[in-house]
C-alpha positions in Angstrom: 0.0 0.0 0.0 1.1 3.5 -0.8 2.4 5.3 2.2 3.1 9.1 2.9 6.5 9.8 4.0 7.0 13.6 4.1 7.6 14.3 7.8 5.6 17.7 7.8 2.7 16.2 6.0 2.7 13.2 8.4 2.8 15.3 11.6 0.4 17.8 10.3 -2.3 15.3 9.3 -1.9 13.4 12.7 -2.4 16.7 14.3 -6.2 16.5 13.3 -6.2 14.6 16.6 -5.3 17.7 18.2 -8.1 19.4 16.2 -10.5 17.1 18.0 -9.0 18.4 21.3 -9.8 21.9 20.0 -13.3 20.9 19.1 -13.6 19.6 22.5 -12.5 22.8 24.2 -14.8 25.0 22.1 -17.7 22.6 22.2 -19.4 24.5 24.9 -18.3 28.1 24.5 -20.4 29.1 21.5 -23.6 27.6 22.8 -23.4 29.1 26.2 -24.6 32.4 25.0 -27.7 31.1 23.2 -31.4 30.7 24.6 -31.5 27.4 22.5 -29.0 25.6 24.8 -30.0 27.1 28.2 -33.5 26.6 27.7 -33.5 23.1 26.2 -31.1 21.7 28.9 -32.6 24.1 31.6 -29.0 25.1 32.4 -29.7 27.3 35.3 -27.0 27.2 38.0 -23.4 27.2 37.7 -22.7 23.7 39.1 -25.0 22.0 36.5 -23.1 23.8 33.6 -19.8 22.9 35.3 -20.8 19.2 35.4 -21.8 19.1 31.7 -18.6 20.9 30.5 -16.3 18.8 32.8 -17.8 15.4 31.5 -15.5 15.6 28.4 -12.2 16.1 30.2 -13.3 13.6 32.7 -13.6 11.1 29.9 -10.3 12.2 28.4 -8.5 11.7 31.7 -9.4 8.0 31.5 -8.6 8.1 27.8 -5.2 9.4 28.4 -4.4 6.8 31.1 -5.5 4.1 28.8 -3.6 5.5 25.8 -0.3 3.7 26.5 -1.7 0.3 26.6 -3.2 0.7 23.0 -0.2 2.6 21.7 2.4 0.1 23.1 0.5 -2.9 22.1 -1.0 -2.2 18.9 1.1 0.9 17.7 0.8 4.6 17.8 -1.1 4.7 14.5 -3.6 2.1 15.6 -4.3 4.0 18.8 -5.0 7.2 16.8 -7.3 5.3 14.6 -9.2 3.8 17.6 -9.4 7.2 19.3 -11.1 8.7 16.1 -13.8 5.9 16.1 -14.6 6.4 19.8 -14.9 10.3 19.2 -17.3 9.6 16.4 -19.5 7.5 18.6 -19.5 10.3 21.3 -20.4 12.9 18.8 -23.4 10.9 17.6 -24.7 10.6 21.2 -24.2 14.4 21.9 -26.0 15.4 18.6 -29.0 13.2 19.4 -29.1 13.9 23.2 -32.5 14.7 24.6 -31.5 15.8 27.9 -28.4 16.5 30.3 -27.9 12.8 31.1 -27.6 11.8 27.4 -25.4 14.8 26.7 -23.0 14.0 29.6 -22.8 10.5 28.3 -21.9 11.7 24.8 -19.3 14.1 26.2 -17.6 11.4 28.3 -17.3 9.0 25.3 -16.0 11.7 23.1 -13.6 12.6 26.0 -12.3 9.1 26.0 -11.3 9.3 22.4 -9.7 12.8 22.6 -7.8 11.8 25.8 -6.1 8.9 23.7 -5.5 11.2 20.8 -3.9 14.1 23.0 -1.5 11.5 24.5 -0.6 9.5 21.4 -0.4 12.1 18.6 2.8 14.1 20.1 4.5 10.8 20.7 3.8 9.7 17.1 5.1 13.2 16.0 8.2 13.1 18.3 9.1 9.6 17.2 9.1 10.2 13.3 10.7 13.6 13.4 14.5 14.5 13.4 15.7 16.5 16.3 16.4 19.6 14.5 12.6 20.1 13.6 11.1 18.1 16.4 9.7 21.1 18.2 8.3 22.5 15.1 6.3 19.4 14.0 5.1 18.7 17.5 4.0 22.2 17.8 1.5 21.3 15.0 -0.5 19.5 17.7 -1.1 22.8 19.4 -1.7 24.7 16.1 -4.4 22.0 15.2 -6.0 22.6 18.7 -6.2 26.3 18.0 -7.8 25.6 14.5 -10.1 23.2 16.1 -11.3 25.8 18.7 -11.6 28.5 16.1 -13.5 26.3 13.5 -15.9 24.9 16.1 -16.5 28.3 17.5 -17.4 29.8 14.1 -19.7 27.0 13.3 -21.5 27.6 16.7 -21.4 31.3 15.9 -23.0 30.8 12.6 -25.6 28.4 14.0 -26.5 30.7 16.8 -28.2 32.8 14.1 -30.8 30.0 13.3 -34.4 30.3 14.5 -34.4 34.0 15.1 -30.8 34.1 16.8 -29.1 33.6 20.1 -31.4 36.2 21.9 -34.7 34.7 20.8 -36.3 32.8 23.6 -37.8 30.2 21.4 -34.7 29.4 19.5 -34.6 25.9 18.1 -32.2 23.1 18.8 -30.3 23.5 15.5 -28.1 26.0 17.3 -26.2 23.4 19.1 -27.0 20.2 17.1 -25.3 21.4 13.9 -21.9 22.2 15.6 -21.9 19.0 17.7 -22.7 16.9 14.5 -20.1 18.6 12.4 -17.4 17.1 14.9 -17.9 13.8 13.1 -16.2 14.9 9.9 -12.6 15.6 11.1 -12.5 12.3 13.0 -13.6 10.4 10.1 -11.0 12.0 7.7 -8.4 11.1 10.4 -9.4 7.6 10.8 -9.3 6.9 7.0 -6.1 8.9 6.3 -4.0 7.1 8.9 -3.9 3.8 6.8 -1.7 5.7 4.5 0.8 6.4 7.3 3.7 4.3 8.4 4.2 3.1 11.9 6.6 4.7 14.3 10.1 3.4 13.6 10.9 3.4 17.3 7.8 1.4 18.1 8.7 -1.1 15.3 12.1 -1.6 16.8 10.8 -2.0 20.2 8.7 -5.0 18.6 12.1 -6.4 17.1 10.7 -5.5 13.6 14.0 -4.1 12.7 13.7 -4.4 9.0 10.5 -2.4 9.0 12.1 0.1 11.2 15.1 0.9 9.0 12.7 1.0 6.0 10.6 3.5 7.7 13.6 5.6 8.8 14.9 5.5 5.3 11.7 6.8 3.8 11.4 9.6 6.1 14.9 10.7 6.5 16.9 9.2 3.5 14.7 9.5 0.5 14.2 5.7 0.5 18.1 5.1 0.9 18.8 2.7 3.8 22.5 3.4 3.3 22.1 7.2 4.0 24.5 8.1 6.9 21.6 9.9 8.8 19.3 6.8 8.5 22.2 4.5 9.8 23.0 6.9 12.6 19.5 7.1 13.8 19.2 3.3 13.5 22.3 2.9 15.6 21.1 5.2 18.3 17.6 3.4 18.5 19.4 0.0 18.7 21.8 1.1 21.4 19.2 2.8 23.5 16.8 -0.2 23.3 19.6 -2.7 24.1 20.5 -0.6 27.2 16.9 -0.7 28.4 16.5 -4.3 28.0 19.6 -5.2 29.6 18.3 -3.5 32.8 15.4 -5.9 32.6 13.0 -3.9 34.7 9.3 -3.7 34.2 8.0 -0.5 32.6 6.0 0.6 35.6 9.0 0.0 37.9 11.1 2.3 35.7 8.6 5.0 36.3 9.3 5.0 39.9 13.0 5.1 39.8 14.2 8.3 41.3 15.9 9.7 38.2 13.0 8.8 36.0 10.3 9.8 38.6 11.7 13.2 38.5 11.1 13.6 34.8 7.6 12.0 35.2 6.8 14.7 37.8 8.2 17.4 35.5 6.0 16.1 32.6 2.9 16.1 34.7 3.7 19.5 36.3 4.0 21.2 32.8 0.7 19.9 31.8 -0.6 21.0 35.2 0.6 24.4 34.9 -0.6 24.7 31.3 -4.2 24.4 32.9 -3.6 26.5 36.1 -2.1 29.3 34.1 -5.8 30.3 33.4 -6.0 29.6 29.9 -8.9 27.3 30.6 -10.9 30.0 31.7 -10.3 31.9 28.4 -11.2 29.0 26.2 -14.2 27.2 27.9 -15.8 30.3 29.5 -14.6 33.3 27.4 -18.3 34.3 26.8 -18.6 34.8 30.5 -15.5 36.9 30.6 -16.5 39.1 27.7 -20.1 39.5 29.1 -18.5 40.6 32.4 -16.5 43.1 30.5 -19.8 44.6 29.1 -18.3 45.6 25.7 -20.0 44.8 22.4 -21.2 41.5 21.3 -19.6 38.8 23.5 -19.7 36.0 20.9 -17.9 38.4 18.4 -15.3 39.8 20.9 -14.8 36.0 21.9 -14.0 35.1 18.3 -11.3 37.7 17.9 -9.5 35.9 20.7 -9.7 32.5 18.9 -8.1 34.0 15.8 -5.3 35.4 17.7 -4.7 32.1 19.4 -4.3 30.5 15.9 -2.2 33.0 14.4 0.2 33.6 17.2 0.9 29.9 17.4 2.6 30.1 14.2 5.8 31.9 15.7 6.3 29.0 18.0 6.0 26.5 15.1 8.6 28.3 13.2 11.1 29.3 16.0 10.7 26.9 18.9 13.7 24.8 17.8 15.7 28.1 17.6 14.9 29.9 20.9 14.3 26.7 22.8 11.7 25.2 25.3 13.2 26.6 28.5 12.8 30.4 27.4 9.4 29.9 26.2 8.1 28.3 29.5 9.8 31.1 31.7 8.9 34.2 29.6 5.5 32.8 29.1 4.8 32.3 32.7 6.1 35.7 33.7 4.1 37.6 31.1 0.9 35.6 31.7 1.1 36.5 35.4 1.5 40.2 34.7 -1.5 40.3 32.3 -3.8 38.5 34.7 -2.8 40.7 37.6 -3.7 43.8 35.5 -7.1 42.2 34.5 -7.9 41.3 38.0 -6.9 44.6 39.4 -9.0 46.5 36.8 -12.1 44.5 37.5 -11.5 44.9 41.3 -11.3 48.6 41.1 -13.9 49.5 38.4 -16.3 46.5 38.6 -19.5 46.0 40.6 -21.9 43.3 41.6 -24.4 42.2 39.0 -27.5 39.9 39.0 -29.7 38.5 36.3 -32.5 36.0 37.1 -32.4 34.2 33.8 -30.8 34.0 30.4 -27.2 33.8 29.5 -26.2 36.6 31.7 -27.4 34.8 34.7 -24.0 33.0 34.9 -22.1 36.1 36.1 -22.2 38.1 39.3 -19.6 41.0 38.4 -19.7 43.5 35.6 -17.8 46.6 34.4 -20.3 49.4 34.2 -20.1 52.0 31.2 -16.5 52.9 31.6 -15.3 52.6 27.9 -11.5 52.8 28.5 -11.5 50.2 31.3 -13.6 47.8 29.3 -11.4 48.1 26.4 -8.3 47.6 28.6 -9.7 44.4 30.1 -10.3 43.1 26.6 -6.8 44.0 25.4 -5.1 42.4 28.4 -7.1 39.4 27.8 -6.0 39.1 24.3 -2.4 39.7 25.3 -2.7 36.9 27.8 -4.0 34.5 25.1 -1.2 35.7 22.6 1.5 34.9 25.2 0.0 31.5 25.9 -0.3 30.7 22.2 3.4 31.7 21.5 4.9 29.9 24.6 3.3 27.4 26.7 0.7 26.3 24.2 3.0 24.4 21.9 5.7 23.9 24.4 3.4 22.1 26.9 3.1 19.2 24.4 6.5 19.3 22.7 8.5 18.8 26.1 6.7 16.0 27.8 6.8 13.9 24.5 10.5 14.0 24.2 12.0 13.6 27.5 11.4 10.0 28.2 13.1 6.8 26.9 11.5 4.5 24.5 10.6 1.7 27.0 8.3 3.9 29.1 7.6 7.1 26.8 3.8 6.0 26.1 3.2 5.4 29.7 4.9 8.5 31.0 3.3 10.7 28.5 0.0 9.2 29.3 0.3 10.2 32.9 1.6 13.8 31.9 -1.5 14.0 29.6 -3.8 12.7 32.4 -2.6 15.4 34.5 -3.7 17.9 32.0 -7.0 16.3 31.7 -7.5 16.0 35.5 -6.8 19.7 36.1 -8.9 20.5 32.9 -11.8 18.5 34.4 -11.5 20.2 37.9 -11.3 23.7 36.4 -14.3 23.0 33.9 -16.4 22.2 37.0 -15.0 24.7 39.3 -14.7 28.0 37.1 -18.3 28.8 36.8 -19.2 28.8 40.6 -15.7 30.5 41.3 -16.5 33.2 38.7 -19.7 33.7 40.5 -18.5 33.7 44.0 -15.1 35.2 43.8 -15.3 36.9 40.4 -12.3 39.2 39.9 -10.3 37.3 42.7 -10.1 34.3 40.2 -7.8 36.3 37.9 -5.5 36.9 40.9 -5.4 33.2 41.8 -4.5 32.3 38.3 -1.8 35.0 38.1 -0.2 33.6 41.4 -0.2 30.1 39.8 1.8 31.5 36.9 4.2 32.9 39.3 4.6 29.5 40.9 5.1 27.9 37.5 7.9 30.4 36.7 9.9 29.4 39.8 9.3 25.6 39.2 10.3 25.8 35.5 13.4 27.8 36.3 14.6 25.1 39.0 13.7 22.0 37.2 13.4 22.3 33.4 16.6 21.8 31.4 16.8 22.7 27.6 16.2 20.0 25.3 16.4 21.5 21.7 18.4 19.8 19.1 18.9 16.6 21.1 17.7 13.3 20.0 15.0 11.4 22.1 17.9 8.8 22.9 20.0 11.6 24.4 17.5 12.7 26.9 19.2 10.5 29.6 22.4 12.6 29.2 20.5 15.8 29.4 18.6 15.0 32.7 21.1 12.6 34.4 24.3 14.7 34.0 23.9 16.5 37.3 23.9 19.7 35.7 21.5 22.4 37.3 18.5 23.0 35.0 19.5 26.8 34.5 22.9 26.0 33.2 23.3 25.7 29.5 23.2 22.2 27.9 26.3 21.6 25.5 25.2 22.3 21.9 25.2 19.5 19.2 23.9 16.1 19.0 25.4 12.7 19.4 23.6 11.9 16.1 25.9 14.3 14.2 28.9 12.6 15.5 27.5 9.1 14.6 26.5 10.4 11.1 30.0 11.9 10.6 31.8 8.8 11.6 29.5 6.6 9.2 30.3 9.0 6.4 34.0 8.6 7.0 33.9 4.9 7.2 34.8 4.7 10.9 31.6 3.2 12.0 29.7 0.2 10.5 26.1 -0.5 11.5 24.7 -4.0 11.6 21.1 -3.9 10.6 19.0 -7.1 11.3 17.2 -8.5 8.1 15.2 -11.6 9.7 17.8 -13.4 11.8 20.8 -12.3 9.6 22.6 -9.2 10.8 23.9 -7.0 7.7 26.5 -4.5 8.0 25.5 -1.4 6.2 27.7 1.5 5.2 27.4 4.4 2.8 29.4 2.6 0.2 26.8 -0.3 0.2 24.3 -0.5 -2.7 20.7 -1.1 -2.5 21.1 -4.0 -4.8 23.3 -5.8 -2.0 20.6 -5.1 0.4 17.8 -6.5 -1.8 20.0 -9.6 -2.4 20.3 -10.2 1.4 16.5 -9.6 1.9 15.6 -12.2 -0.9 18.1 -14.8 0.8 16.3 -14.5 4.2 
């Protein structure tokens, strides 16, 4: 069967799984401001809406935890396809829901699928990408998330005009059934398209399918030439790393709790935790509430501008993350988000006043800015600055970093724990934010600003730079005893191996069946085919 081998195309298409994550985030934000949704489901009360919203991240939590079993046993590619099918089933249940119970079940099922996707897609991207562009292509996951958020939001925005518009008390259910039904389309495309994708060469090697592994490496990084020095160098590194892991002979879950690895597990989980506690969750799920409280213009339209900024400003990270590095992104991002949230909270505290509405979409907020145009504009602007900062820094880095810091033997399991941390905090915040906005209003911004300050300190002390290093070199980065704030030596062992192979100083033995075959740049494809036929 024909297979796609362009790394950018592979990683970009697989990132549709991230798009489903974006659809999940945005699946509530647009309908919250419509009478169709609030009246049909009788969503009066912040705890009820919190429970509906958090159903999907709750399902995603379990999906992330289960992802490693599917990804390790059946391959990363198959795990992505299974998750797409689960998402389709959940979307059908949501679209057909006739009450809160059925809606919650549908969101739980969809969440199970997107939880698997969010854990496995970055692993797949990291395992097929060369180190010099790994940050760029794994960042496509975050870009796809932003596109999913934007597309779903505008579908909801368009659907909100059906049956007399969002402010019509008798608006029909098409306002929310259309956007929930459209979610089936990208998952169907993802499931079908993945049949044209190769399996991860590192997963193939872990299953002792060495011939297939080097064939995939050659297709990805050597234009099909298995004798290419870069292909042989990567193969050599993967084989050495797997051999070392097998010599230790420890069960995968035992390795996770070893002190040197446990520190990395905690770091990966912490990065995903801070990516939620930074406050971006509020801006994505409940941005309509934030804009309604700002009391400026159409809250659905002002929210849409934020989603556009989220998409556009993820691009600089895709282009430059491998140049400026992961560590500066985490540190600068935390500091700037802290500043912007403190400003928004202060403006709300000084110029805002209590507010109450008995029914309708505005009944969810208890604090509003009166007619003070400069302050209202300032709140919206600093909200946009906050979202822009996250998009450039923490958004893509929080997916790239955990996917690259673990050895092959435990990568899927460790990343599943990190992603489960994301979804656990996502679920907690999805449930807690509506009542918190109601009860402590402007103080919520101060709380999230403080979390960003703590994240800055934590990342400064514990997160070393990983750019330019291969996945197999992460043990050197983390186990060298070098403090996280000290620079990591430039260059990669892969470059050294490639140079030695080019100079003929290193021969690489590749396994074809049970016969080891030494490959070197001088070898010919004809010789390789002869050996393959012999075995």
